[in-house]
BADOTI-509465 format. One record per residue (C-alpha): residue number from 1; residue in three letters; x, y negated, z negated. Coordinates in nm, 3 decimals. Layout:
BEGIN
> NUM/ALA/X/Y/Z
...
***
This chain:
BEGIN
> 1/MET/1.159/-5.979/-10.249
> 2/TYR/1.105/-6.353/-10.239
> 3/SER/1.079/-6.572/-10.545
> 4/HIS/0.795/-6.816/-10.601
> 5/SER/1.040/-7.098/-10.522
> 6/ASP/1.136/-6.935/-10.190
> 7/MET/0.770/-6.897/-10.095
> 8/THR/0.697/-7.259/-10.185
> 9/THR/0.987/-7.375/-9.968
> 10/LEU/0.873/-7.153/-9.680
> 11/SER/0.517/-7.280/-9.712
> 12/LYS/0.635/-7.642/-9.702
> 13/LYS/0.848/-7.577/-9.395
> 14/SER/0.562/-7.398/-9.223
> 15/LEU/0.329/-7.689/-9.291
> 16/ARG/0.594/-7.930/-9.160
> 17/LEU/0.617/-7.729/-8.838
> 18/GLU/0.239/-7.748/-8.799
> 19/GLU/0.258/-8.128/-8.840
> 20/ILE/0.520/-8.144/-8.564
> 21/LEU/0.311/-7.928/-8.330
> 22/ARG/-0.027/-8.093/-8.389
> 23/PRO/0.025/-8.395/-8.156
> 24/TRP/0.130/-8.174/-7.864
> 25/SER/-0.138/-8.164/-7.598
> 26/SER/0.000/-7.840/-7.450
> 27/ALA/0.317/-7.633/-7.458
> 28/LEU/0.515/-7.354/-7.299
> 29/ILE/0.738/-7.173/-7.546
> 30/ALA/1.038/-6.963/-7.445
> 31/TYR/0.951/-6.633/-7.608
> 32/SER/1.186/-6.339/-7.657
> 33/GLY/1.008/-6.156/-7.936
> 34/GLY/1.284/-6.253/-8.179
> 35/VAL/1.203/-6.400/-8.518
> 36/ASP/1.252/-6.765/-8.417
> 37/SER/1.047/-6.761/-8.097
> 38/ALA/0.780/-6.531/-8.241
> 39/PHE/0.728/-6.755/-8.544
> 40/LEU/0.718/-7.066/-8.327
> 41/LEU/0.467/-6.913/-8.084
> 42/TRP/0.251/-6.775/-8.367
> 43/THR/0.244/-7.113/-8.543
> 44/ALA/0.187/-7.305/-8.220
> 45/TYR/-0.103/-7.077/-8.130
> 46/LYS/-0.252/-7.130/-8.475
> 47/VAL/-0.233/-7.508/-8.421
> 48/LEU/-0.289/-7.546/-8.044
> 49/GLY/-0.495/-7.240/-7.954
> 50/ASN/-0.522/-7.183/-7.579
> 51/ARG/-0.309/-7.491/-7.507
> 52/VAL/0.009/-7.289/-7.567
> 53/THR/0.163/-7.000/-7.377
> 54/GLY/0.472/-6.799/-7.456
> 55/ILE/0.699/-6.741/-7.158
> 56/LEU/0.902/-6.420/-7.154
> 57/GLY/1.178/-6.423/-6.895
> 58/ASP/1.218/-6.077/-6.743
> 59/SER/1.521/-5.959/-6.550
> 60/PRO/1.739/-5.649/-6.528
> 61/SER/1.951/-5.796/-6.810
> 62/LEU/1.656/-5.767/-7.053
> 63/PRO/1.644/-5.417/-7.206
> 64/ARG/1.304/-5.256/-7.147
> 65/SER/1.278/-5.178/-7.519
> 66/GLU/1.312/-5.550/-7.606
> 67/ARG/1.053/-5.641/-7.343
> 68/GLN/0.810/-5.386/-7.482
> 69/ALA/0.872/-5.495/-7.841
> 70/ALA/0.811/-5.861/-7.750
> 71/LEU/0.491/-5.780/-7.563
> 72/GLY/0.379/-5.546/-7.840
> 73/PHE/0.419/-5.814/-8.107
> 74/ALA/0.233/-6.066/-7.892
> 75/SER/-0.049/-5.820/-7.826
> 76/GLN/-0.076/-5.719/-8.191
> 77/HIS/-0.112/-6.084/-8.293
> 78/GLU/-0.322/-6.181/-7.989
> 79/LEU/-0.065/-6.437/-7.873
> 80/PRO/-0.079/-6.559/-7.512
> 81/VAL/0.236/-6.451/-7.330
> 82/GLU/0.317/-6.464/-6.963
> 83/VAL/0.605/-6.266/-6.816
> 84/ILE/0.802/-6.441/-6.543
> 85/SER/1.090/-6.307/-6.338
> 86/THR/1.429/-6.467/-6.383
> 87/ASP/1.726/-6.416/-6.158
> 88/GLU/2.033/-6.502/-6.364
> 89/LEU/2.221/-6.194/-6.237
> 90/ASN/2.248/-6.360/-5.896
> 91/ASN/2.424/-6.658/-6.052
> 92/PRO/2.801/-6.593/-6.023
> 93/ASP/2.861/-6.801/-6.337
> 94/TYR/2.638/-6.567/-6.540
> 95/ALA/2.757/-6.251/-6.364
> 96/ALA/3.119/-6.330/-6.460
> 97/ASN/3.005/-6.263/-6.820
> 98/PRO/3.176/-6.562/-6.983
> 99/SER/3.137/-6.640/-7.353
> 100/ASN/2.881/-6.911/-7.265
> 101/ARG/2.668/-6.683/-7.043
> 102/CYS/2.368/-6.773/-7.260
> 103/PHE/2.386/-7.121/-7.108
> 104/PHE/2.324/-6.980/-6.760
> 105/CYS/2.056/-6.738/-6.874
> 106/ARG/1.868/-7.010/-7.064
> 107/SER/1.915/-7.260/-6.781
> 108/GLU/1.746/-7.014/-6.545
> 109/LEU/1.456/-6.963/-6.786
> 110/PHE/1.416/-7.332/-6.868
> 111/GLN/1.427/-7.431/-6.501
> 112/ARG/1.143/-7.189/-6.425
> 113/MET/0.949/-7.308/-6.729
> 114/GLU/0.996/-7.667/-6.615
> 115/SER/0.845/-7.579/-6.276
> 116/LEU/0.549/-7.408/-6.445
> 117/ALA/0.498/-7.707/-6.673
> 118/THR/0.488/-7.940/-6.373
> 119/GLU/0.241/-7.715/-6.187
> 120/ARG/0.014/-7.684/-6.492
> 121/ASN/0.056/-8.033/-6.635
> 122/VAL/0.199/-7.896/-6.960
> 123/SER/0.345/-8.164/-7.186
> 124/VAL/0.608/-7.982/-7.396
> 125/LEU/0.866/-7.710/-7.340
> 126/ALA/1.003/-7.551/-7.657
> 127/TYR/1.216/-7.268/-7.789
> 128/GLY/1.275/-7.127/-8.135
> 129/GLU/1.583/-7.225/-8.331
> 130/ASN/1.647/-7.198/-8.703
> 131/ALA/1.845/-7.424/-8.935
> 132/ASP/2.149/-7.196/-8.928
> 133/ASP/2.157/-7.211/-8.545
> 134/ALA/2.170/-7.589/-8.561
> 135/LYS/2.499/-7.571/-8.755
> 136/GLU/2.675/-7.389/-8.471
> 137/ILE/2.765/-7.470/-8.113
> 138/ARG/2.510/-7.281/-7.904
> 139/ALA/2.519/-7.255/-7.526
> 140/GLY/2.141/-7.213/-7.516
> 141/ARG/2.097/-7.545/-7.696
> 142/ALA/2.307/-7.717/-7.429
> 143/ALA/2.079/-7.573/-7.160
> 144/ALA/1.773/-7.687/-7.356
> 145/GLY/1.912/-8.040/-7.364
> 146/GLN/1.945/-8.047/-6.986
> 147/PHE/1.580/-7.955/-6.941
> 148/LYS/1.437/-8.153/-7.235
> 149/VAL/1.329/-7.836/-7.415
> 150/VAL/1.272/-7.903/-7.784
> 151/ALA/1.363/-7.671/-8.069
***
């Protein structure tokens, strides 16, 4: 159960996120169905409406149960999500299964999102990240930096 203080803090942070999103003319959001990306997409849709789309990268490395859960959440909340194929398994760097494999997986997704953004004249690429993630070294964040994807 959350205290009144926790709810006040959460409300303030949610409002701050809305302020950040409001100037965006359009966005593609990397969406996995996890808490961070789901909250970001839900909030962005509340602020931007049809000017935002969640992008779910689909490949054999994504368990079908996770894909279905992500699509189910999006459907339940009427969030716009597009599934695109990714091909990270054909990247030898990813296939070697190193500790930073997330870098290669995210790079693949962000590269495809960047192409979509160019085709559709979308202004912002984003992904969900929470404050605890920012305290750690994350391979996905390094990939985001290469493609100018904001958290």
